[in-house]
C-alpha positions in Angstrom: 145.7 94.7 70.1 145.5 98.4 69.2 141.8 98.0 68.4 141.2 96.4 71.8 143.1 99.2 73.6 141.1 101.9 71.7 137.8 100.1 72.5 138.7 99.8 76.2 139.7 103.4 76.3 136.4 104.5 74.8 134.4 102.4 77.2 136.4 103.7 80.2 136.3 107.3 79.1 132.5 107.1 78.4 132.0 105.6 81.9 133.9 108.5 83.5 132.1 111.0 81.4 128.8 109.7 82.6 129.9 109.6 86.2 131.5 113.1 86.2 129.1 115.7 87.3 128.2 118.2 84.7 129.9 121.5 85.4 127.6 124.3 85.8 128.5 127.6 84.2 129.1 130.5 86.5 126.1 132.8 87.1 125.8 135.7 84.7 125.1 139.2 86.0 122.0 141.0 84.8 121.8 144.7 84.2 118.3 144.9 82.7 118.5 147.3 79.8 118.7 147.1 76.0 120.7 149.9 74.4 122.2 151.4 71.3 125.3 153.5 71.0 124.8 157.2 70.7 127.6 159.4 69.4 127.0 162.8 71.1 130.2 164.4 69.8 132.9 163.2 67.4 134.9 161.6 70.1 132.2 160.9 72.7 129.8 157.9 72.8 127.2 157.1 75.3 124.9 154.2 75.9 121.4 155.2 74.9 118.9 153.2 77.0 116.2 151.9 74.7 114.3 149.6 77.0 114.4 148.9 80.8 113.3 145.4 82.0 110.4 145.6 84.3 111.5 144.9 87.9 115.1 144.6 86.8 118.2 146.1 88.4 118.2 149.2 86.1 114.5 149.9 86.8 115.1 149.5 90.6 118.0 152.1 90.3 115.7 154.6 88.5 117.0 154.2 85.0 114.5 155.0 82.3 114.2 154.5 78.5 115.8 157.5 76.8 118.5 158.0 79.4 122.1 158.3 78.2 124.7 156.5 80.3 127.9 158.6 80.2 130.1 157.0 83.0 130.3 153.7 84.9 132.2 153.7 88.1 133.6 157.1 87.2 135.0 156.0 83.9 133.7 157.4 80.6 131.6 154.9 78.7 134.0 154.3 75.9 133.6 150.6 75.2 133.9 151.0 71.4 131.2 148.4 70.6 128.5 146.2 72.0 130.9 143.3 72.4 133.2 145.2 74.8 130.2 146.3 76.9 128.7 142.8 77.1 132.1 141.4 78.1 132.4 144.2 80.7 129.1 143.2 82.2 129.9 139.5 82.0 133.1 140.1 84.0 131.0 141.5 86.9 129.3 139.4 89.5 125.7 139.3 90.6 125.3 141.6 93.6 128.1 144.0 92.4 127.2 147.6 92.4 127.9 150.0 89.5 127.7 153.8 89.9 126.4 155.4 86.7 126.2 158.9 85.6 123.1 159.4 83.4 122.1 162.3 81.2 118.3 162.8 81.4 116.6 165.8 79.8 119.9 167.6 79.8 120.7 167.0 83.5 123.3 164.7 85.0 122.1 162.2 87.6 124.0 159.6 89.5 122.5 156.2 90.2 123.7 153.0 91.6 122.7 149.7 90.0 123.1 146.5 91.9 123.5 143.7 89.3 121.2 140.7 89.7 121.7 137.2 88.5 120.5 136.4 85.0 117.9 133.6 85.0 119.4 130.4 83.5 116.4 130.3 81.1 117.8 133.6 79.6 121.4 132.4 79.2 120.8 131.1 75.6 119.5 134.6 74.6 122.5 136.3 76.2 124.8 133.9 74.4 123.1 134.7 71.1 123.5 138.4 71.8 127.2 137.9 72.6 127.7 135.9 69.4 125.9 138.5 67.3 128.2 141.2 68.8 131.2 139.1 68.0 130.0 138.7 64.4 129.3 142.5 64.1 132.9 143.2 65.2 134.3 140.6 62.9 132.3 142.0 59.9 133.4 145.6 60.8 137.0 144.6 61.1 136.9 142.6 57.9 135.5 145.6 56.0 138.2 147.9 57.5 141.0 145.5 56.4 139.7 144.5 53.0 141.3 146.1 49.9 139.1 148.6 48.2 
């Protein structure tokens, strides 16, 4: 009797799983830069723009490779690590505008970036980057807490 119940449950749940529409993940915002952290003073970090995607939101806003991003929406860029920055961007919505202060050749500039929607074909790469950032944080925290 129990086997019949389990079998019937599996058939019914499989039928509903096939009939249920696949949920689509929410769109991800796209900023359009690759970066590294740059420590400009003992307590001050900035995002150092390494590459700007051609035709992307950052390029349209006038951001160039070599720029240092010091503030976003008036707040100091003090994310701590790549994971926090990626999660910050992921929490935004395509179409949202971010006001950035850049340092270029020693001068401060203000630009506004309108985030675009990340192409679905790029989602796996974004997810890999997010996972790598999580691993980096885990490794760093493990080293900090391990006995020496």
